[in-house]
FIKOLRO-161956 format. One record per residue: residue number from 1; x, y, z of N, C-alpha, C in turn. Coordinates in steps of 0.02 Angstrom, whole numbers. Example, Ala and Ser with C-alpha at 12.3 -4.5 7.8 and 13.67 -1.06 7.14 Angstrom:
2
> k,nX,nY,nZ,caX,caY,caZ,cX,cY,cZ
> 1,660,-284,390,615,-225,390,660,-165,390
> 2,642,-112,354,684,-53,357,645,2,394
This chain:
320
> k,nX,nY,nZ,caX,caY,caZ,cX,cY,cZ
> 1,3870,-832,465,3878,-878,521,3823,-868,573
> 2,3807,-803,588,3755,-789,637,3688,-816,613
> 3,3675,-809,547,3612,-835,520,3608,-910,529
> 4,3664,-944,519,3666,-1017,527,3650,-1036,599
> 5,3678,-999,647,3665,-1014,717,3592,-1000,735
> 6,3562,-948,705,3492,-933,718,3447,-989,692
> 7,3463,-1013,632,3424,-1068,604,3431,-1131,647
> 8,3493,-1145,668,3506,-1204,709,3468,-1199,776
> 9,3467,-1139,804,3432,-1129,868,3357,-1141,860
> 10,3328,-1114,806,3256,-1123,794,3240,-1196,780
> 11,3283,-1229,741,3271,-1300,725,3273,-1342,788
> 12,3322,-1330,831,3328,-1369,893,3268,-1356,938
> 13,3248,-1293,944,3192,-1275,987,3127,-1308,962
> 14,3114,-1302,898,3053,-1332,870,3055,-1409,872
> 15,3115,-1437,864,3122,-1510,866,3106,-1537,936
> 16,3128,-1500,987,3113,-1521,1056,3038,-1518,1068
> 17,3005,-1466,1043,2933,-1461,1052,2896,-1516,1013
> 18,2921,-1533,955,2890,-1584,913,2902,-1654,940
> 19,2954,-1662,980,2974,-1728,1004,2917,-1762,1043
> 20,2886,-1726,1089,2834,-1757,1130,2772,-1773,1089
> 21,2757,-1731,1039,2697,-1743,998,2706,-1801,951
> 22,2768,-1814,929,2781,-1867,879,2785,-1937,909
> 23,2790,-1942,975,2793,-2007,1009,2849,-2053,983
> 24,2910,-2029,975,2963,-2074,950,2979,-2131,998
> 25,2968,-2120,1063,2981,-2174,1112,2934,-2232,1100
> 26,2870,-2217,1090,2820,-2270,1078,2835,-2308,1014
> 27,2849,-2271,961,2865,-2304,897,2929,-2344,902
> 28,2978,-2318,937,3042,-2355,944,3032,-2420,982
> 29,2990,-2418,1034,2976,-2479,1071,2942,-2531,1026
> 30,2895,-2508,985,2861,-2554,939,2910,-2581,887
> 31,2954,-2539,862,3004,-2561,812,3049,-2615,843
> 32,3070,-2604,906,3113,-2653,940,3075,-2719,948
> 33,3011,-2715,964,2971,-2776,972,2966,-2814,906
> 34,2950,-2779,852,2943,-2813,787,3011,-2839,763
> 35,3065,-2806,784,3131,-2830,765,3144,-2901,791
> 36,3116,-2916,849,3125,-2983,878,3103,-3037,829
> 37,3050,-3024,791,3024,-3074,745,3053,-3066,674
> 38,3075,-3006,658,3101,-2994,591,3176,-3006,585
> 39,3210,-3010,642,3283,-3014,641,3311,-3075,604
> 40,3286,-3136,617,3314,-3194,581,3308,-3188,505
> 41,3248,-3173,477,3245,-3166,404,3285,-3108,376
> 42,3290,-3053,414,3331,-2996,392,3404,-3017,387
> 43,3428,-3051,439,3498,-3075,438,3509,-3123,380
> 44,3460,-3166,368,3466,-3215,314,3473,-3180,247
> 45,3430,-3131,234,3432,-3095,169,3497,-3055,163
> 46,3515,-3020,217,3576,-2979,216,3637,-3022,201
> 47,3642,-3079,234,3700,-3123,224,3699,-3153,153
> 48,3639,-3170,129,3635,-3197,61,3655,-3145,9
> 49,3631,-3083,18,3647,-3030,-30,3722,-3015,-28
> 50,3748,-3003,32,3819,-2988,38,3862,-3047,21
> 51,3839,-3108,38,3877,-3168,24,3885,-3181,-50
> 52,3836,-3159,-89,3840,-3169,-162,3896,-3127,-193
> 53,3919,-3076,-155,3971,-3032,-181,4041,-3049,-153
> 54,4044,-3063,-89,4110,-3075,-59,4114,-3140,-20
> 55,4062,-3180,-21,4064,-3244,15,4022,-3242,79
> 56,3982,-3294,89,3937,-3296,147,3974,-3296,213
> 57,4028,-3335,217,4067,-3339,279,4095,-3271,299
> 58,4118,-3233,250,4147,-3167,264,4094,-3119,291
> 59,4035,-3120,261,3982,-3076,284,3958,-3097,353
> 60,3949,-3162,364,3927,-3186,429,3977,-3166,484
> 61,4041,-3169,468,4092,-3149,517,4087,-3074,531
> 62,4075,-3034,479,4069,-2962,488,4009,-2945,531
> 63,3952,-2979,520,3893,-2969,561,3909,-2984,634
> 64,3944,-3040,645,3964,-3060,713,4007,-3006,746
> 65,4056,-2981,709,4102,-2930,737,4065,-2865,752
> 66,4020,-2845,706,3983,-2783,717,3938,-2788,778
> 67,3903,-2844,785,3859,-2853,843,3899,-2857,907
> 68,3956,-2891,905,3999,-2896,965,4024,-2828,987
> 69,4042,-2787,938,4067,-2720,953,4013,-2677,986
> 70,3950,-2686,964,3897,-2641,986,3861,-2665,1049
> 71,3847,-2731,1054,3806,-2755,1109,3837,-2812,1149
> 72,3898,-2832,1133,3931,-2881,1175,3938,-2950,1144
> 73,3978,-2990,1179,3996,-3057,1154,3935,-3105,1153
> 74,3895,-3104,1206,3839,-3151,1210,3788,-3139,1154
> 75,3773,-3076,1142,3725,-3060,1088,3754,-3078,1020
> 76,3819,-3069,1012,3852,-3087,949,3847,-3162,937
> 77,3857,-3201,991,3851,-3274,984,3779,-3294,967
> 78,3731,-3257,995,3660,-3270,978,3647,-3258,904
> 79,3675,-3204,877,3668,-3191,805,3702,-3245,764
> 80,3759,-3268,788,3795,-3321,752,3753,-3385,751
> 81,3720,-3399,806,3677,-3459,808,3619,-3453,759
> 82,3590,-3394,754,3535,-3382,707,3559,-3392,636
> 83,3618,-3366,621,3644,-3372,553,3662,-3444,536
> 84,3689,-3480,584,3709,-3549,571,3649,-3595,563
> 85,3594,-3579,599,3535,-3622,594,3504,-3619,525
> 86,3507,-3559,493,3481,-3551,425,3407,-3564,421
> 87,3385,-3577,360,3315,-3592,347,3310,-3654,305
> 88,3268,-3700,325,3260,-3762,288,3224,-3749,223
> 89,3249,-3776,169,3218,-3766,104,3167,-3821,91
> 90,3112,-3803,58,3061,-3852,41,3084,-3899,-13
> 91,3050,-3955,-18,3070,-4004,-67,3046,-3987,-137
> 92,2988,-3954,-142,2960,-3939,-207,2960,-3865,-222
> 93,2941,-3847,-284,2939,-3777,-304,2888,-3739,-262
> 94,2831,-3769,-250,2778,-3736,-211,2803,-3721,-141
> 95,2835,-3770,-109,2860,-3760,-40,2914,-3707,-38
> 96,2958,-3707,-87,3011,-3656,-89,2982,-3586,-99
> 97,2933,-3581,-144,2901,-3516,-156,2865,-3491,-94
> 98,2828,-3536,-61,2792,-3517,-1,2840,-3496,54
> 99,2895,-3533,62,2945,-3515,112,2976,-3446,98
> 100,2988,-3432,34,3017,-3367,16,2969,-3311,31
> 101,2905,-3320,16,2855,-3268,29,2847,-3255,104
> 102,2847,-3308,143,2842,-3300,216,2904,-3264,242
> 103,2962,-3283,216,3025,-3251,235,3024,-3177,218
> 104,3001,-3161,158,2998,-3092,135,2952,-3051,178
> 105,2893,-3078,194,2845,-3042,235,2873,-3029,304
> 106,2902,-3080,335,2929,-3073,402,2986,-3022,404
> 107,3028,-3022,353,3085,-2977,351,3065,-2904,343
> 108,3008,-2892,311,2988,-2823,296,2939,-2794,346
> 109,2917,-2834,395,2869,-2810,444,2896,-2750,482
> 110,2957,-2755,508,2986,-2702,548,2996,-2639,507
> 111,3014,-2646,442,3024,-2587,400,2958,-2553,383
> 112,2905,-2591,379,2840,-2561,367,2819,-2518,427
> 113,2839,-2539,487,2823,-2499,545,2867,-2438,550
> 114,2930,-2443,527,2973,-2384,523,2941,-2333,476
> 115,2914,-2356,421,2880,-2313,373,2820,-2278,406
> 116,2783,-2316,445,2725,-2288,481,2747,-2234,529
> 117,2803,-2245,564,2829,-2195,611,2851,-2132,574
> 118,2885,-2139,517,2906,-2081,479,2846,-2043,450
> 119,2795,-2079,427,2735,-2046,403,2701,-2006,458
> 120,2702,-2033,519,2673,-1997,576,2710,-1932,589
> 121,2775,-1933,583,2815,-1872,594,2799,-1820,541
> 122,2789,-1842,478,2775,-1796,423,2701,-1781,416
> 123,2659,-1808,460,2587,-1797,459,2555,-1816,392
> 124,2573,-1874,368,2541,-1902,308,2522,-1974,323
> 125,2478,-2000,283,2460,-2071,290,2437,-2097,222
> 126,2443,-2163,211,2420,-2191,147,2345,-2181,138
> 127,2324,-2173,77,2252,-2169,63,2219,-2235,81
> 128,2158,-2232,107,2123,-2294,123,2107,-2332,59
> 129,2101,-2398,66,2082,-2442,11,2131,-2437,-48
> 130,2195,-2438,-32,2245,-2437,-85,2253,-2505,-118
> 131,2236,-2558,-81,2237,-2624,-112,2306,-2655,-114
> 132,2311,-2707,-153,2371,-2748,-155,2431,-2712,-187
> 133,2417,-2664,-232,2471,-2629,-267,2515,-2590,-218
> 134,2483,-2549,-176,2521,-2509,-127,2556,-2554,-77
> 135,2523,-2607,-57,2554,-2655,-10,2617,-2684,-41
> 136,2614,-2703,-105,2672,-2733,-139,2728,-2681,-146
> 137,2710,-2618,-161,2760,-2566,-168,2797,-2554,-102
> 138,2759,-2550,-47,2790,-2540,18,2837,-2597,37
> 139,2815,-2658,23,2857,-2716,40,2920,-2716,-4
> 140,2912,-2695,-66,2970,-2693,-112,3022,-2643,-87
> 141,2998,-2584,-64,3044,-2534,-37,3079,-2561,25
> 142,3042,-2597,67,3073,-2626,127,3127,-2676,108
> 143,3112,-2717,58,3161,-2766,35,3223,-2732,6
> 144,3212,-2677,-30,3268,-2640,-58,3314,-2614,-3
> 145,3283,-2589,51,3324,-2564,107,3364,-2620,139
> 146,3335,-2680,145,3371,-2737,172,3431,-2753,127
> 147,3419,-2752,61,3473,-2765,13,3528,-2712,20
> 148,3507,-2649,30,3556,-2595,39,3598,-2608,101
> 149,3566,-2635,154,3604,-2651,214,3658,-2703,199
> 150,3640,-2753,158,3689,-2803,138,3746,-2772,99
> 151,3729,-2727,52,3780,-2693,13,3822,-2648,58
> 152,3790,-2618,108,3825,-2576,156,3880,-2615,191
> 153,3864,-2676,212,3914,-2718,245,3971,-2735,198
> 154,3954,-2751,135,4005,-2766,85,4050,-2705,74
> 155,4018,-2646,68,4057,-2585,59,4103,-2572,118
> 156,4079,-2587,179,4121,-2578,238,4182,-2624,235
> 157,4170,-2686,214,4226,-2733,208,4277,-2710,156
> 158,4252,-2686,99,4298,-2663,47,4337,-2602,69
> 159,4303,-2556,104,4337,-2497,128,4389,-2515,181
> 160,4372,-2563,224,4420,-2586,274,4483,-2613,240
> 161,4473,-2651,186,4529,-2680,150,4572,-2625,118
> 162,4538,-2575,88,4575,-2520,56,4613,-2479,107
> 163,4582,-2468,165,4615,-2429,217,4676,-2467,245
> 164,4667,-2533,254,4724,-2573,277,4781,-2572,226
> 165,4763,-2575,161,4813,-2572,109,4849,-2505,110
> 166,4811,-2451,118,4840,-2384,122,4887,-2379,182
> 167,4866,-2406,239,4908,-2403,299,4973,-2441,291
> 168,4969,-2499,258,5031,-2538,246,5078,-2501,199
> 169,5048,-2468,149,5089,-2434,98,5126,-2374,128
> 170,5093,-2340,175,5123,-2279,202,5140,-2287,276
> 171,5154,-2348,297,5169,-2361,368,5231,-2323,391
> 172,5280,-2317,348,5341,-2281,367,5328,-2207,378
> 173,5287,-2178,334,5271,-2106,340,5227,-2091,401
> 174,5188,-2141,423,5141,-2130,478,5175,-2131,547
> 175,5238,-2153,549,5279,-2149,609,5246,-2181,670
> 176,5223,-2242,663,5194,-2277,720,5122,-2260,736
> 177,5092,-2216,697,5023,-2196,709,4973,-2236,668
> 178,4996,-2289,637,4954,-2328,592,4888,-2350,623
> 179,4887,-2380,684,4823,-2402,713,4773,-2345,721
> 180,4798,-2286,741,4753,-2229,752,4727,-2202,686
> 181,4770,-2200,636,4749,-2176,570,4697,-2223,540
> 182,4709,-2289,546,4662,-2338,520,4594,-2331,554
> 183,4594,-2323,620,4532,-2316,657,4495,-2253,636
> 184,4532,-2198,628,4501,-2135,608,4470,-2141,538
> 185,4507,-2171,491,4481,-2179,423,4421,-2226,422
> 186,4422,-2278,463,4365,-2323,467,4303,-2287,493
> 187,4313,-2244,543,4256,-2206,571,4228,-2157,519
> 188,4272,-2125,482,4250,-2078,430,4211,-2115,375
> 189,4237,-2172,354,4203,-2211,302,4135,-2235,326
> 190,4132,-2259,388,4068,-2281,416,4019,-2224,422
> 191,4043,-2165,441,4001,-2106,447,3970,-2088,379
> 192,4011,-2088,327,3987,-2071,260,3936,-2122,234
> 193,3950,-2186,246,3903,-2238,224,3837,-2232,260
> 194,3839,-2218,325,3777,-2210,363,3738,-2149,339
> 195,3774,-2096,320,3740,-2037,293,3700,-2054,231
> 196,3729,-2094,187,3694,-2116,126,3632,-2156,144
> 197,3639,-2203,190,3582,-2246,209,3526,-2205,240
> 198,3542,-2159,286,3490,-2118,317,3457,-2071,267
> 199,3497,-2044,222,3468,-2000,170,3418,-2038,127
> 200,3436,-2098,106,3390,-2139,66,3328,-2157,106
> 201,3337,-2170,171,3280,-2187,214,3232,-2128,218
> 202,3257,-2068,230,3214,-2009,237,3185,-1987,170
> 203,3220,-2001,116,3197,-1980,50,3140,-2024,24
> 204,3147,-2089,33,3101,-2135,-1,3051,-2171,44
> 205,3063,-2173,109,3016,-2211,152,2952,-2173,168
> 206,2955,-2109,188,2892,-2074,201,2853,-2063,136
> 207,2788,-2059,141,2745,-2050,82,2742,-1975,64
> 208,2800,-1946,48,2803,-1875,29,2848,-1868,-32
> 209,2837,-1813,-68,2882,-1795,-123,2928,-1741,-97
> 210,2992,-1754,-96,3039,-1707,-65,3101,-1699,-107
> 211,3132,-1639,-106,3196,-1629,-140,3253,-1663,-102
> 212,3309,-1670,-135,3365,-1706,-106,3401,-1666,-51
> 213,3409,-1601,-61,3454,-1563,-17,3436,-1568,58
> 214,3373,-1555,78,3358,-1561,150,3366,-1632,176
> 215,3356,-1681,132,3363,-1751,154,3437,-1768,165
> 216,3481,-1740,124,3553,-1749,135,3574,-1717,201
> 217,3548,-1658,214,3564,-1625,278,3539,-1667,336
> 218,3477,-1692,330,3449,-1735,382,3489,-1798,392
> 219,3510,-1829,336,3551,-1889,340,3618,-1877,373
> 220,3647,-1819,359,3712,-1801,389,3705,-1790,464
> 221,3652,-1754,483,3641,-1741,555,3627,-1806,592
> 222,3585,-1849,562,3568,-1912,594,3628,-1958,600
> 223,3671,-1957,550,3732,-1997,553,3776,-1974,611
> 224,3779,-1909,621,3817,-1883,678,3786,-1904,745
> 225,3719,-1898,749,3685,-1919,810,3693,-1994,822
> 226,3689,-2033,768,3695,-2106,774,3766,-2125,796
> 227,3816,-2091,769,3885,-2105,788,3896,-2090,862
> 228,3869,-2033,884,3875,-2015,955,3835,-2064,999
> 229,3774,-2079,976,3732,-2124,1015,3759,-2194,1019
> 230,3796,-2215,967,3825,-2282,966,3872,-2293,1026
> 231,3912,-2242,1041,3958,-2248,1098,3920,-2244,1164
> 232,3869,-2202,1167,3829,-2196,1228,3791,-2261,1242
> 233,3759,-2288,1190,3721,-2350,1197,3767,-2407,1217
> 234,3826,-2410,1184,3874,-2462,1200,3896,-2458,1273
> 235,3906,-2397,1297,3927,-2388,1367,3872,-2410,1415
> 236,3809,-2394,1398,3753,-2413,1440,3747,-2489,1444
> 237,3750,-2521,1386,3742,-2594,1384,3800,-2629,1418
> 238,3862,-2606,1405,3920,-2637,1436,3922,-2625,1511
> 239,3894,-2568,1533,3894,-2553,1605,3836,-2583,1643
> 240,3791,-2617,1607,3733,-2649,1638,3739,-2725,1631
> 241,3733,-2761,1685,3739,-2834,1683,3672,-2863,1660
> 242,3658,-2858,1595,3594,-2880,1569,3585,-2955,1575
> 243,3638,-2993,1566,3633,-3066,1570,3610,-3088,1640
> 244,3630,-3052,1692,3608,-3069,1760,3536,-3050,1770
> 245,3517,-2992,1743,3449,-2968,1753,3398,-3010,1715
> 246,3414,-3027,1653,3365,-3062,1610,3381,-3136,1600
> 247,3435,-3160,1629,3451,-3231,1624,3466,-3252,1554
> 248,3434,-3307,1532,3447,-3336,1466,3427,-3288,1410
> 249,3380,-3243,1424,3357,-3196,1372,3400,-3133,1370
> 250,3455,-3132,1408,3495,-3071,1412,3525,-3050,1346
> 251,3546,-3098,1304,3577,-3081,1240,3526,-3047,1194
> 252,3465,-3074,1192,3413,-3043,1151,3391,-2976,1180
> 253,3390,-2971,1247,3371,-2907,1279,3421,-2853,1261
> 254,3485,-2870,1258,3536,-2821,1239,3526,-2797,1168
> 255,3510,-2844,1123,3497,-2825,1053,3437,-2780,1047
> 256,3382,-2797,1082,3322,-2756,1079,3334,-2688,1110
> 257,3373,-2685,1163,3389,-2620,1193,3428,-2577,1145
> 258,3476,-2607,1109,3515,-2570,1060,3470,-2546,1002
> 259,3425,-2590,979,3379,-2571,925,3333,-2514,948
> 260,3310,-2518,1011,3266,-2466,1037,3301,-2398,1037
> 261,3360,-2394,1067,3396,-2330,1070,3415,-2306,1000
> 262,3433,-2352,956,3450,-2333,888,3389,-2305,851
> 263,3331,-2336,862,3269,-2313,831,3251,-2243,855
> 264,3260,-2232,920,3247,-2165,947,3291,-2113,912
> 265,3354,-2131,902,3401,-2085,868,3379,-2071,797
> 266,3359,-2123,760,3338,-2114,691,3274,-2071,687
> 267,3227,-2082,732,3165,-2043,731,3177,-1971,753
> 268,3222,-1960,800,3241,-1892,818,3272,-1857,757
> 269,3314,-1894,721,3343,-1866,660,3290,-1849,609
> 270,3237,-1890,605,3182,-1876,558,3144,-1813,579
> 271,3135,-1804,644,3102,-1743,669,3143,-1682,652
> 272,3208,-1685,664,3252,-1628,648,3251,-1615,573
> 273,3250,-1668,532,3247,-1660,460,3184,-1624,438
> 274,3128,-1642,468,3065,-1609,450,3065,-1536,470
> 275,3088,-1521,531,3089,-1452,554,3135,-1410,510
> 276,3193,-1437,493,3239,-1402,447,3206,-1392,379
> 277,3172,-1443,355,3136,-1442,291,3086,-1384,290
> 278,3047,-1377,343,2997,-1324,346,3029,-1255,354
> 279,3082,-1251,393,3116,-1187,403,3148,-1161,339
> 280,3165,-1206,293,3194,-1186,229,3140,-1167,179
> 281,3077,-1169,200,3022,-1147,157,2991,-1200,113
> 282,3010,-1263,122,2981,-1317,81,2912,-1334,108
> 283,2869,-1357,63,2802,-1379,82,2800,-1456,81
> 284,2759,-1484,126,2751,-1556,129,2699,-1577,78
> 285,2720,-1614,27,2675,-1638,-25,2671,-1714,-23
> 286,2613,-1741,-6,2606,-1814,-5,2612,-1843,-76
> 287,2631,-1906,-80,2633,-1940,-144,2562,-1953,-167
> 288,2555,-1979,-227,2488,-1992,-254,2452,-2047,-216
> 289,2489,-2087,-178,2458,-2141,-139,2444,-2121,-67
> 290,2454,-2057,-50,2447,-2036,20,2409,-1970,24
> 291,2389,-1953,85,2355,-1889,98,2388,-1857,160
> 292,2385,-1791,162,2409,-1755,221,2355,-1757,275
> 293,2376,-1759,337,2328,-1758,392,2342,-1697,436
> 294,2289,-1672,466,2295,-1613,509,2274,-1633,579
> 295,2315,-1616,628,2300,-1630,697,2284,-1565,732
> 296,2224,-1561,760,2203,-1500,794,2180,-1516,865
> 297,2191,-1470,910,2167,-1477,979,2101,-1439,985
> 298,2050,-1472,1010,1984,-1442,1018,1969,-1437,1093
> 299,1958,-1377,1116,1943,-1367,1187,1869,-1378,1200
> 300,1853,-1420,1249,1783,-1433,1266,1758,-1378,1312
> 301,1693,-1366,1305,1661,-1315,1347,1651,-1342,1418
> 302,1627,-1298,1461,1612,-1318,1530,1557,-1371,1530
> 303,1555,-1409,1584,1506,-1463,1589,1435,-1435,1582
> 304,1396,-1468,1541,1327,-1447,1529,1319,-1405,1467
> 305,1374,-1379,1440,1371,-1340,1378,1389,-1384,1319
> 306,1365,-1364,1261,1376,-1404,1200,1448,-1396,1176
> 307,1478,-1452,1157,1546,-1451,1132,1548,-1421,1063
> 308,1604,-1391,1043,1609,-1362,975,1602,-1416,923
> 309,1569,-1399,867,1559,-1450,814,1624,-1468,780
> 310,1627,-1529,757,1684,-1551,716,1677,-1523,646
> 311,1731,-1521,607,1728,-1492,539,1673,-1523,496
> 312,1664,-1588,498,1612,-1621,458,1543,-1599,480
> 313,1533,-1589,545,1469,-1567,570,1453,-1496,547
> 314,1505,-1453,545,1495,-1384,521,1473,-1384,448
> 315,1504,-1426,407,1488,-1430,337,1416,-1455,328
> 316,1395,-1505,367,1327,-1531,362,1277,-1478,383
> 317,1294,-1437,433,1248,-1385,456,1239,-1332,402
> 318,1293,-1314,366,1287,-1264,313,1244,-1291,255
> 319,1254,-1355,239,1215,-1384,184,1141,-1389,201
> 320,1126,-1399,266,1056,-1404,286,1023,-1335,284
């Protein structure tokens, strides 16, 4: 137990030090900005994927309820308007194909930036001149994550139904505690599903080859942080009269604020995952399409003196 506390203390200490260097605030702000443009196509794909399993109306209603719970009634109505507006289909095959490609690109923009943020935390980057193949692979992974989000909503609905069935079956034994038991089981189910999503995100989005165990630990920790942050963010948004401050844009501002704080939580979880990963003795190995990068601080000499040579300059001097 003492060893576990020592590891936790070192991980927390190193994570705090790494936080400022990783710039999660800057990346989270950028992710929130890109979400503004990616949100309609993401919702469209999520509802289509989930709707193919349990019905479009059921998924759209669940999206509305989830948004209302997290960021309020006005933002939920804004999401409902986006879903109801839909996307106009082209008359011909070419128009439909073009519309689908534009939709796909717009939906995956925000996820490509999440990948960039995670790569920055792990100090890796894609190799230059990777071409269309790497671009297509990255977009495919982004699309897969969107599909997983749709399946996540479907799984939540199914679990809610099973939990409600369980509560009805054992209502007599629960002695009037049914609402509390249902809420507790729903929270546990949501926590476990989020753990799976975060684990997959940390495992497959950064350009690294990593074992499963530290990613599961990272996913579990992030799920806990996200669950805690969800209540804090909800309290901040509900306690702030955003509609008065931002007027007609208040509903979108609330959504972007929630995305921003959520992104900060996910990136903090990624930092903790990396620190834990290194403390367990694992090495960071980039994938075949990526390279590791090294960040060094170089101290400049006093004014008038020559600055220290860069690594490439040292190599050129030796060759000369």
